[in-house]
C-alpha positions as CSV (number, residue, x, y, z in Angstrom):
1,M,42.0,1.4,44.9
2,R,42.2,-0.1,41.8
3,K,39.6,-1.7,41.7
4,L,37.8,1.9,42.2
5,I,39.7,3.0,39.5
6,W,39.0,0.8,36.8
7,I,35.0,1.0,37.6
8,V,36.1,5.2,37.7
9,L,37.7,4.7,33.9
10,F,34.7,2.1,33.1
11,W,32.3,4.9,33.3
12,C,34.1,8.0,31.5
13,A,34.5,6.1,28.7
14,A,30.7,5.2,28.7
15,L,29.7,8.8,28.9
16,H,32.3,10.3,26.4
17,A,30.9,6.9,24.1
18,E,30.0,8.1,20.6
19,P,26.0,7.2,20.8
20,A,25.5,3.5,18.2
21,K,25.6,4.5,14.6
22,P,21.9,4.1,13.3
23,V,20.7,1.4,10.8
24,Y,19.1,3.8,8.0
25,I,16.0,2.8,5.7
26,G,14.8,4.9,2.5
27,L,11.9,5.8,1.1
28,D,11.2,6.6,-2.3
29,A,7.7,7.8,-2.2
30,E,5.3,10.6,-3.4
31,F,5.7,13.5,-1.0
32,G,5.1,17.1,-2.9
33,Y,2.3,14.8,-4.8
34,K,-0.8,17.6,-5.0
35,G,-4.1,16.6,-2.6
36,S,-1.6,12.9,-1.9
37,T,-1.3,11.6,1.7
38,S,0.0,8.0,0.9
39,A,3.2,8.9,1.5
40,E,3.1,11.1,4.3
41,A,1.2,8.0,6.3
42,I,3.2,4.9,5.1
43,E,6.3,7.0,6.4
44,R,3.9,7.0,9.7
45,G,3.6,3.5,9.6
46,I,7.2,3.1,9.2
47,L,8.0,5.9,12.4
48,I,5.9,3.6,14.8
49,A,7.7,1.3,14.3
50,I,10.5,3.3,14.1
51,E,9.7,3.5,18.0
52,E,9.0,0.2,19.7
53,I,11.5,-1.1,17.6
54,N,14.4,1.0,19.1
55,Q,12.6,1.1,21.8
56,A,13.4,-2.8,22.5
57,G,16.3,-2.2,21.7
58,G,17.5,-1.0,18.4
59,V,19.4,-4.2,15.8
60,L,22.7,-5.4,15.0
61,N,22.9,-5.5,19.3
62,G,21.9,-1.6,19.7
63,R,22.1,0.3,16.4
64,P,19.1,2.4,16.6
65,L,16.5,2.3,13.2
66,A,16.0,5.9,11.9
67,L,14.2,6.7,8.8
68,L,15.7,8.4,5.7
69,K,13.1,10.0,2.6
70,R,12.6,10.9,-0.4
71,A,10.7,13.1,-2.3
72,N,10.0,11.2,-6.4
73,H,6.4,13.5,-6.7
74,S,5.2,10.0,-8.3
75,V,7.8,11.2,-12.0
76,P,9.5,7.5,-12.8
77,A,13.4,9.2,-13.6
78,R,12.9,11.4,-10.7
79,S,12.6,7.5,-8.5
80,V,15.6,5.9,-9.9
81,A,17.6,8.9,-9.1
82,N,16.2,8.7,-5.4
83,I,17.2,5.0,-5.4
84,E,20.2,5.4,-6.2
85,E,21.1,8.2,-4.4
86,L,19.5,5.8,-1.5
87,A,21.3,2.7,-2.5
88,A,25.4,4.7,-2.5
89,N,23.8,5.1,1.2
90,P,25.9,1.8,2.6
91,D,24.0,2.2,6.1
92,I,20.9,1.5,4.7
93,A,19.8,-1.9,4.9
94,A,16.4,-1.3,2.4
95,V,14.2,1.6,0.7
96,F,10.7,1.7,1.0
97,C,8.3,2.7,-2.2
98,G,5.1,4.8,-2.2
99,R,2.0,4.4,-3.8
100,F,2.2,4.7,-7.7
101,S,3.1,1.5,-9.4
102,P,5.1,3.5,-12.6
103,T,7.7,4.9,-10.7
104,V,8.1,1.2,-8.7
105,L,8.1,-0.7,-12.1
106,D,10.8,1.9,-13.9
107,S,13.4,1.4,-10.5
108,L,13.4,-2.7,-11.4
109,V,16.2,-2.6,-12.4
110,T,18.5,-0.2,-10.4
111,I,17.0,-2.5,-7.5
112,H,18.3,-5.6,-8.9
113,Q,21.8,-3.3,-10.3
114,A,22.0,-2.4,-6.9
115,R,21.1,-5.3,-4.6
116,I,19.0,-3.4,-2.3
117,P,15.9,-4.8,-1.0
118,M,12.6,-3.4,-2.2
119,L,9.5,-3.1,0.2
120,D,6.3,-2.1,-1.1
121,P,3.9,-0.9,1.0
122,W,1.1,0.2,-0.9
123,A,1.7,0.1,-5.2
124,A,-0.5,-3.4,-6.4
125,A,1.1,-3.4,-9.7
126,D,1.5,-7.9,-10.8
127,G,4.8,-6.6,-12.4
128,I,6.9,-5.1,-9.4
129,I,6.6,-9.0,-8.0
130,D,6.5,-11.3,-11.2
131,N,9.0,-9.2,-12.0
132,G,11.4,-12.1,-13.4
133,Y,14.5,-11.4,-11.3
134,Q,16.1,-14.4,-9.6
135,P,17.4,-13.3,-6.9
136,N,14.6,-11.1,-5.7
137,Y,14.6,-8.6,-4.4
138,V,11.0,-6.7,-4.0
139,F,9.6,-7.9,-1.6
140,R,5.5,-6.2,-0.8
141,L,3.0,-6.2,1.8
142,S,0.3,-5.5,0.4
143,L,-3.0,-5.8,-2.5
144,R,-2.1,-7.0,-6.2
145,D,-4.2,-6.1,-8.6
146,N,-4.9,-9.8,-9.5
147,W,-6.6,-9.8,-6.3
148,A,-8.1,-6.9,-6.7
149,M,-10.2,-7.5,-9.3
150,R,-10.9,-10.7,-8.7
151,T,-13.0,-9.1,-5.9
152,M,-14.2,-5.7,-7.4
153,I,-15.8,-8.4,-9.7
154,P,-17.7,-10.4,-8.0
155,Y,-19.0,-7.6,-6.2
156,A,-20.9,-6.2,-8.6
157,G,-22.6,-9.0,-8.9
158,V,-23.9,-9.0,-5.2
159,K,-25.4,-5.9,-6.9
160,N,-27.0,-7.8,-9.8
161,A,-24.2,-6.3,-12.4
162,H,-22.6,-9.1,-14.5
163,S,-22.1,-7.0,-17.5
164,I,-19.5,-5.3,-16.1
165,G,-17.3,-1.7,-17.5
166,L,-14.1,-1.2,-17.1
167,L,-12.6,2.5,-17.2
168,L,-8.5,2.6,-16.4
169,L,-6.4,4.5,-16.5
170,N,-4.1,4.7,-19.2
171,T,-0.5,4.1,-17.8
172,S,1.0,1.1,-16.9
173,W,-1.0,0.3,-13.8
174,G,-4.2,0.2,-15.6
175,R,-3.3,-1.7,-18.2
176,G,-1.7,-4.7,-15.5
177,N,-5.5,-4.4,-14.4
178,L,-7.6,-4.4,-17.9
179,K,-5.4,-8.1,-17.4
180,A,-6.5,-9.5,-14.2
181,A,-9.3,-8.8,-15.0
182,E,-9.9,-10.4,-18.5
183,A,-8.1,-13.2,-16.8
184,Y,-11.5,-13.0,-13.9
185,V,-13.7,-12.9,-16.4
186,Q,-11.9,-16.0,-18.5
187,Q,-12.0,-18.4,-15.9
188,H,-16.2,-16.9,-14.2
189,P,-17.7,-16.4,-17.3
190,D,-21.3,-15.7,-15.7
191,Y,-19.2,-12.3,-15.3
192,R,-18.7,-10.4,-18.7
193,I,-16.7,-7.1,-19.1
194,V,-18.9,-5.2,-22.1
195,A,-16.4,-2.2,-22.9
196,T,-13.1,-0.9,-21.8
197,H,-12.7,3.2,-21.7
198,W,-9.3,4.3,-21.5
199,Y,-8.5,8.2,-19.6
200,N,-6.2,10.6,-19.3
201,W,-4.7,12.9,-16.2
202,S,-5.1,15.7,-18.7
203,D,-9.2,14.6,-19.0
204,E,-11.2,17.1,-17.8
205,S,-14.1,15.0,-18.3
206,L,-15.1,11.5,-17.9
207,L,-18.6,11.6,-19.1
208,E,-18.3,11.0,-22.3
209,K,-16.1,7.8,-21.5
210,Y,-18.9,7.2,-18.9
211,L,-21.2,7.1,-20.6
212,A,-20.1,5.0,-23.4
213,L,-20.0,2.4,-21.0
214,Y,-23.3,3.2,-19.5
215,Q,-24.6,2.8,-23.6
216,A,-22.9,-0.5,-24.1
217,G,-24.3,-1.8,-21.2
218,A,-22.9,-1.4,-18.2
219,Q,-24.2,-2.5,-15.2
220,A,-21.0,-1.5,-12.7
221,V,-18.0,-0.2,-13.9
222,V,-15.2,-0.7,-12.7
223,F,-13.0,1.8,-12.4
224,V,-8.9,1.7,-11.8
225,G,-7.9,6.1,-11.4
226,N,-6.8,7.8,-8.1
227,P,-8.6,11.0,-6.4
228,G,-8.5,13.6,-8.6
229,D,-9.4,11.4,-11.3
230,A,-12.6,9.4,-8.8
231,I,-14.1,13.0,-8.5
232,K,-14.2,13.5,-11.9
233,L,-16.2,9.8,-12.1
234,L,-18.4,11.2,-9.3
235,Q,-19.2,14.5,-11.3
236,A,-19.9,12.6,-14.7
237,E,-22.2,10.4,-12.8
238,A,-24.1,12.4,-10.2
239,G,-25.7,15.0,-13.1
240,L,-27.0,12.0,-14.7
241,P,-31.0,10.7,-13.9
242,L,-30.7,8.1,-11.0
243,S,-32.1,5.3,-14.1
244,Q,-28.5,6.4,-15.4
245,R,-26.0,5.6,-11.7
246,L,-24.8,2.9,-11.6
247,P,-22.1,1.0,-8.8
248,I,-19.6,2.1,-9.4
249,V,-16.6,-0.1,-7.2
250,S,-13.2,1.1,-7.0
251,H,-9.5,0.5,-6.9
252,W,-8.0,1.9,-4.1
253,G,-6.2,4.8,-5.5
254,V,-9.0,6.4,-4.6
255,T,-7.9,6.3,-0.6
256,G,-4.1,7.3,-1.2
257,G,-5.6,11.5,-1.0
258,D,-7.7,14.2,0.8
259,F,-10.3,12.2,-1.9
260,A,-13.4,11.6,0.3
261,A,-13.4,15.6,1.7
262,T,-13.3,16.7,-1.8
263,A,-16.3,14.6,-2.8
264,G,-18.3,15.8,0.2
265,R,-22.2,15.2,-0.8
266,L,-21.3,13.5,-4.6
267,L,-20.6,10.6,-2.7
268,R,-24.6,10.4,-1.0
269,D,-25.3,11.1,-4.5
270,V,-24.1,7.5,-6.5
271,D,-23.4,4.0,-5.4
272,F,-19.3,4.5,-4.2
273,S,-17.1,0.8,-3.4
274,V,-13.6,0.8,-3.3
275,V,-11.4,-2.2,-2.1
276,Q,-8.9,-2.3,1.0
277,T,-7.2,-4.7,2.8
278,Y,-6.9,-3.5,7.0
279,S,-9.1,-1.0,8.5
280,F,-9.2,0.0,12.0
281,I,-12.0,0.3,12.8
282,G,-13.8,-0.9,15.9
283,K,-9.5,-2.9,16.7
284,Q,-10.1,-3.9,19.8
285,D,-6.4,-5.4,19.5
286,P,-3.3,-4.6,21.3
287,A,-1.5,-4.1,18.3
288,A,-3.9,-1.9,16.8
289,L,-4.9,-0.1,20.2
290,R,-0.7,0.8,20.2
291,V,-0.6,1.8,16.9
292,L,-3.7,3.9,16.8
293,A,-1.7,5.6,20.0
294,A,1.2,6.4,18.8
295,A,-0.5,7.9,15.8
296,K,-2.2,9.9,18.4
297,R,1.4,11.1,20.1
298,L,3.1,12.1,17.8
299,F,0.8,13.0,14.9
300,G,-2.4,14.1,16.5
301,V,-4.5,12.0,15.2
302,A,-7.7,12.0,16.8
303,D,-9.4,8.1,16.8
304,A,-9.2,5.6,13.9
305,R,-12.1,7.4,11.7
306,H,-9.4,10.4,11.4
307,L,-6.3,8.1,10.1
308,E,-5.6,8.8,6.2
309,A,-5.2,6.5,3.9
310,P,-4.5,3.7,7.1
311,V,-3.4,0.8,4.8
312,G,-0.2,2.6,4.0
313,V,0.2,3.0,7.8
314,A,-0.9,-0.1,8.8
315,H,1.7,-1.8,5.5
316,A,4.4,-0.2,6.6
317,Y,4.0,-0.6,9.8
318,D,4.2,-4.7,10.1
319,L,6.7,-4.4,7.0
320,T,9.6,-1.9,9.2
321,H,8.9,-4.6,11.9
322,I,9.2,-8.0,9.5
323,L,12.6,-5.9,8.0
324,A,14.3,-5.4,11.1
325,K,13.6,-9.2,12.2
326,A,15.2,-9.6,8.8
327,I,18.8,-7.3,9.9
328,N,18.9,-9.1,13.5
329,S,18.5,-12.7,11.1
330,A,22.2,-11.3,9.1
331,G,23.5,-10.3,11.9
332,V,24.8,-7.5,9.7
333,L,24.2,-4.8,7.6
334,D,24.8,-6.5,4.6
335,R,21.9,-6.2,1.8
336,V,22.5,-9.1,0.3
337,K,22.0,-11.8,3.5
338,I,18.8,-8.9,4.7
339,R,17.6,-10.0,1.6
340,S,17.1,-13.7,1.6
341,A,16.6,-13.3,5.3
342,L,13.8,-11.6,4.2
343,E,12.4,-15.5,2.9
344,Q,13.2,-17.0,6.0
345,I,11.1,-14.9,7.9
346,K,8.7,-17.1,10.6
347,D,5.6,-16.2,13.2
348,Y,5.4,-12.3,13.3
349,A,2.0,-11.8,15.1
350,G,1.9,-8.0,13.2
351,L,-0.9,-5.9,13.1
352,I,-2.7,-7.1,10.2
353,K,-2.2,-10.7,10.6
354,I,-0.4,-13.0,12.1
355,Y,2.2,-14.2,9.3
356,R,3.0,-17.4,9.9
357,Q,5.9,-17.3,6.4
358,P,5.6,-13.7,5.2
359,F,7.9,-14.2,2.8
360,S,9.6,-17.9,0.2
361,A,11.9,-17.7,-2.0
362,D,8.7,-18.2,-4.7
363,R,7.0,-16.0,-2.5
364,H,7.0,-12.8,-2.2
365,D,3.6,-11.0,-1.1
366,A,2.9,-11.6,2.3
367,L,-1.2,-10.7,1.9
368,S,-3.2,-13.0,0.0
369,P,-6.8,-13.0,-1.2
370,E,-8.4,-14.0,1.6
371,D,-7.2,-10.1,3.6
372,V,-9.3,-8.7,1.0
373,F,-12.3,-6.9,1.4
374,I,-14.8,-4.2,0.1
375,A,-15.2,-0.6,1.9
376,K,-17.4,2.3,2.2
377,Y,-16.9,6.1,2.4
378,A,-19.1,6.9,5.4
379,V,-20.2,10.5,5.8
380,D,-17.5,11.6,8.3
381,G,-15.1,10.7,5.0
382,A,-13.5,7.5,6.9
383,I,-13.3,4.5,5.2
384,E,-15.7,1.8,7.1
385,P,-15.6,-2.2,6.3
386,D,-18.6,-3.1,4.3
387,G,-20.7,-4.8,6.3
388,G,-21.7,-7.2,3.8
389,A,-19.1,-7.9,2.1
390,V,-16.0,-8.2,5.0
391,K,-14.9,-10.8,3.4
392,R,-14.3,-11.1,0.0
393,P,-17.8,-11.9,-2.0
394,M,-18.9,-15.6,-3.3
395,E,-18.3,-16.7,-6.5
396,R,-21.0,-17.4,-8.4
397,R,-21.1,-21.5,-9.1
398,R,-19.3,-21.9,-12.7
């Protein structure tokens, strides 16, 4: 009888026990930025991974993961305020950032003062990781501008274009890409930059700047910008004679919005390529099929061809799983220990690839140049790997 009483008391206590307190992941991104889908894609990747992790038991012996998101509208000052707010919550293990590099660069001081890990699933500026802080609290699973230029410029060479015109957004992101492009051509003299032109978000047309590159002898345009900027460029070029329409090789900022839907048939009138790091299209491995099934169930995404900003989903998914492993490895919700644990994770079979060691003390970029390829927009707006350029184009011998 006494044993039965203890069993009843145990189950009564269990039934009335409070659920385990969540461990939160913060997300500060460009929610609300007109025409942008990147923040939503990152959110989807995190939520799909969180569901899998929680179904497997959560972290720290049964605590569920949950997401807290904040909108910065791509305004750096708002991003800093958001991160300060999120960092003040002791139940937040780490903060994810969004697409826009300037907001991340402006938040570096805050991140390191608060000693909270920042996980970067999109923003590509080299200085985000090469920030000079020791210890470094920023970890990226995404593209670097340096790798983008090492792929974009030789892809222009595939099109017999070795005289390059640069058309760059006048921000820290654009300036970082100029340095990357100059470093590349300095090491590869088969290519040369014939002219560089800058534009601002407020510019109503890019026709004059495009024509200046053409008249300077550019055989291809290497473009760094966002969806609205790219629409202006396509409108400018599509209105010119065919003989004046140069191939455009674009950075991936254009893939974080409704670019294809807005561009419409302009994409058929212009030779437009974009750099990428992952595509769900054609993938049949269990991880890709699992993520796509979750995207359909949770967000109503029909299939891989209808998944918006796919790199944001893929990168955020893998980063969330890596973070969960680091939290469990740390054994406690201590951001300093979680930061150190992120550098020790090994042998994670992720969506994008198998990560033997995603991060180390001297390497906070989980991807590599070999993960970068060139893609095209299909008629239905899907971003497809360019069949002849899925691998990084072979560089011409010096």
